[in-house]
C-alpha positions as a printed Julia matrix, in Angstrom:
197×3 Matrix{Float64}:
  -8.74   65.84  -10.38
  -7.55   62.77  -12.29
  -3.96   63.39  -11.19
  -4.98   63.48   -7.5
  -6.99   60.25   -7.82
  -4.07   58.42   -9.46
  -1.65   59.8    -6.85
  -4.01   58.7    -4.04
  -4.3    55.19   -5.49
  -0.51   54.92   -5.82
  -0.03   56.0    -2.19
  -2.6    53.46   -0.99
  -0.94   50.71   -3.07
   2.51   51.58   -1.65
   1.14   51.42    1.91
  -0.44   47.99    1.29
   2.78   46.63   -0.26
   4.84   48.1     2.6
   2.61   46.49    5.24
   2.73   43.16    3.44
   6.53   43.19    3.27
   7.0    44.14    6.93
   4.68   41.47    8.36
   6.07   37.96    8.87
   4.54   35.31    6.59
   1.74   33.24    8.04
   2.74   29.66    8.72
   0.23   26.97    9.56
   0.71   25.48   13.04
   0.41   22.05   11.42
   3.04   22.7     8.74
   6.32   20.89    9.17
   8.99   19.4     6.97
  10.56   16.19    8.26
  12.66   13.59    6.52
  12.92   10.15    8.12
  15.23    7.58    6.55
  16.11    4.0     7.42
  15.96    0.44    6.12
  13.03   -1.94    5.55
  14.01   -5.51    6.42
  11.66   -8.29    5.28
  10.97  -11.02    7.85
   8.9   -13.54    5.87
   7.01  -14.17    2.64
   8.11  -12.84   -0.73
   9.82   -9.91    0.97
  11.66  -12.13    3.47
  15.41  -11.69    3.78
  15.5    -8.57    1.61
  16.42   -5.1     2.77
  15.58   -1.86    0.98
  16.09    1.83    1.74
  13.11    3.54    3.37
  12.19    7.22    3.4
   9.23    9.12    4.82
   8.81   12.77    3.87
   6.39   14.54    6.22
   4.83   17.75    4.92
   1.92   17.87    7.35
   0.37   15.93   10.21
  -3.15   14.59   10.07
  -5.46   16.37   12.49
  -7.84   14.81   15.02
 -10.62   15.79   12.62
  -8.94   13.8     9.8
  -8.71   10.73   12.02
 -12.37   11.11   13.01
 -13.36   11.32    9.32
 -11.44    8.1     8.6
 -13.03    6.32   11.58
 -16.52    7.45   10.54
 -15.92    6.32    6.97
 -14.67    2.93    8.12
 -17.62    2.52   10.45
 -20.28    3.54    7.92
 -18.94    2.14    4.65
 -16.05   -0.18    5.46
 -12.72   -0.17    3.66
 -14.11    1.2     0.4
 -15.48    4.32    2.08
 -12.31    4.75    4.12
 -10.24    4.5     0.95
 -12.4     7.16   -0.7
 -11.88    9.57    2.21
  -8.18    8.71    2.53
  -7.51    9.34   -1.17
  -8.45   13.01   -0.65
  -5.73   13.48    1.99
  -2.06   14.28    1.43
   0.4    14.46    4.32
   3.68   13.56    2.62
   5.43   10.81    0.68
   6.64    7.3     1.49
   9.38    5.59   -0.51
  10.63    2.01   -0.35
  13.56    1.11   -2.56
  14.82    3.39   -5.3
  11.42    4.37   -6.73
   9.69    7.74   -6.33
   7.25    6.28   -3.81
   3.58    7.04   -3.21
   1.63    9.72   -1.41
   1.46    9.21    2.36
  -2.19   10.13    2.77
  -2.39   10.21    6.56
   0.47   10.71    9.04
  -0.62   10.67   12.67
   1.8    11.86   15.33
   1.28   11.17   19.05
   3.64   11.59   22.0
   4.73    8.31   23.59
   7.05    8.11   26.57
  10.0    10.39   25.87
   9.54   10.23   22.11
   6.97   10.18   19.34
   4.87    7.5    17.71
   4.08    7.95   14.02
   1.41    6.05   12.12
   1.37    6.28    8.34
  -1.62    5.07    6.31
  -1.63    5.28    2.54
  -3.4     4.02   -0.56
  -1.08    1.45   -2.07
  -0.56    0.86   -5.77
  -2.23   -2.34   -6.94
  -0.28   -3.89   -9.8
  -1.66   -5.29  -13.05
  -1.08   -8.92  -12.04
  -3.29   -8.53   -8.94
  -6.15   -7.05  -10.96
  -5.81   -9.38  -13.97
  -5.8   -12.6   -11.98
  -8.04  -11.51   -9.1
  -5.34  -12.12   -6.52
  -6.45  -12.18   -2.89
  -3.96   -9.36   -2.2
  -6.18   -7.02   -4.26
  -8.49   -6.7    -1.26
  -5.6    -5.43    0.87
  -5.88   -1.85   -0.33
  -3.74    0.02    2.2
  -0.1     0.37    3.15
   0.71    0.9     6.81
   3.78    1.89    8.8
   4.17    2.45   12.51
   7.34    3.82   14.06
   8.69    5.14   17.32
  11.28    7.93   17.39
  13.11    9.0    20.53
  13.99   12.59   21.46
  17.09   12.46   19.26
  15.01   11.42   16.24
  16.25    7.81   16.14
  14.04    4.75   16.22
  12.51    1.67   14.64
   9.12    0.33   13.64
   7.06   -2.0    11.48
   5.99   -1.79    7.85
   3.04   -3.55    6.18
   3.03   -3.04    2.39
  -0.45   -4.63    1.91
  -2.98   -4.29    4.72
  -6.64   -4.35    5.64
  -7.94   -2.0     8.3
 -10.86   -2.65   10.64
 -12.3    -0.51   13.41
 -12.37   -2.09   16.85
 -14.09   -0.58   19.91
 -15.13    2.47   17.9
 -11.74    4.2    17.71
  -8.92    1.61   17.49
  -7.56    0.43   14.15
  -6.96   -3.29   13.76
  -4.47   -3.82   10.93
  -4.29   -7.18    9.14
  -1.14   -7.97    7.16
  -1.41   -9.84    3.85
   2.03  -11.31    4.49
   3.05  -13.73    7.21
   4.96  -11.16    9.27
   5.25   -7.39    8.97
   8.61   -6.06    7.77
  10.86   -4.26   10.24
  11.91   -0.63    9.99
  15.46   -0.4    11.27
  17.92    2.44   11.87
  15.37    5.23   11.49
  16.83    8.72   11.61
  14.99   12.01   11.47
  16.58   14.89    9.61
  15.43   18.46    9.28
  12.29   20.24   10.28
  10.49   20.4    13.56
  10.04   17.36   15.8
   6.66   15.67   15.77
   4.27   16.88   18.45
């Protein structure tokens, strides 16, 4: 009796393992790996005249539900509430210069013309000097990038390393730059993965 039970369990286990190995792995429809590289060129302020390497690693796209959550948070509690909601998101990584970069909390992809528009919103690192001396820049809690890529994956855009975000007309973000002019994203090239939707 015991031998039959063990044999039955082994047969059932083999069938389960066999079915698991023959079925293709489940992949989320949102999942995508993209690597976008280029150069950040400063136009004015302390970043003016400098150029640094830029890289955006996209692991996932923010959903319409994510955007709605951010809008609701901004509407109900302002930037602090939006920052709280944003800090729980993780769509990829953004790097400027030779450092390891920071988490790109939200990456929104929308079709535009014959290409794709990408908006990246992230929680920026506030340095010790800003906190210690109560610098006005401390209230600019977000980093923001907006770029356009054509069908071949090439493009350009703008980059704001310290930004404030306001909600206008209920669903449009108004982004205020701490600097005089936003930096330019030049020579963007997409490598690997699936194109943005």
